[in-house]
C-alpha positions as CSV (number, residue, x, y, z in Angstrom):
1,X,121.7,282.6,83.6
2,X,124.5,282.9,85.8
3,X,124.0,279.5,87.4
4,X,124.0,278.2,83.8
5,X,127.3,280.1,83.2
6,X,128.7,278.7,86.1
7,X,127.7,275.1,85.2
8,X,130.2,275.5,82.2
9,X,133.6,274.2,81.9
10,X,136.1,276.8,82.9
11,X,137.5,277.4,79.2
12,X,134.2,277.8,78.0
13,X,133.1,279.8,80.9
14,X,136.1,282.2,80.7
15,X,135.7,282.6,77.0
16,X,132.0,283.9,77.5
17,X,132.7,286.1,80.2
18,X,135.6,287.9,78.2
19,X,133.3,288.1,75.1
20,X,129.9,288.9,76.8
21,X,131.1,290.7,79.9
22,X,134.5,292.4,79.1
23,X,133.5,292.8,75.1
24,X,136.7,291.4,74.0
25,X,137.1,290.3,70.5
26,X,137.6,286.7,69.4
27,X,141.4,287.7,68.5
28,X,142.0,289.2,72.1
29,X,140.3,286.1,74.1
30,X,142.7,284.0,71.8
31,X,145.7,285.9,73.4
32,X,144.3,286.1,76.9
33,X,143.5,282.4,77.0
34,X,146.6,281.4,74.8
35,X,144.8,279.6,72.4
36,X,144.3,280.0,68.5
37,X,141.2,282.0,67.3
38,X,139.6,278.9,66.0
39,X,139.8,277.6,69.4
40,X,138.0,280.3,70.7
41,X,135.3,279.8,68.1
42,X,134.7,276.4,69.1
43,X,134.6,277.1,72.7
44,X,132.3,280.2,72.2
45,X,130.0,277.8,70.2
46,X,130.0,274.9,72.6
47,X,129.3,277.5,75.3
48,X,126.4,279.2,73.9
49,X,124.9,275.5,72.9
50,X,125.4,274.4,76.4
51,X,123.8,277.6,77.8
52,X,120.9,277.4,75.2
53,X,120.1,273.8,76.2
54,X,120.4,274.3,80.1
55,X,118.1,277.4,79.8
56,X,115.6,275.9,77.5
57,X,115.5,272.6,79.5
58,X,114.8,274.3,82.9
């Protein structure tokens, strides 16, 4: 999982780390990353899809 997480683009990785490991809300992540909440939703969605594909295709 860590290797898959490290392979994500930095903005997706940061959003996932803040969500999963630091238990931040989408609103908090948006403030930290200086983006909109809808951007965070998109980042998290794309990161989850990429992680799912990487882990299933191992």
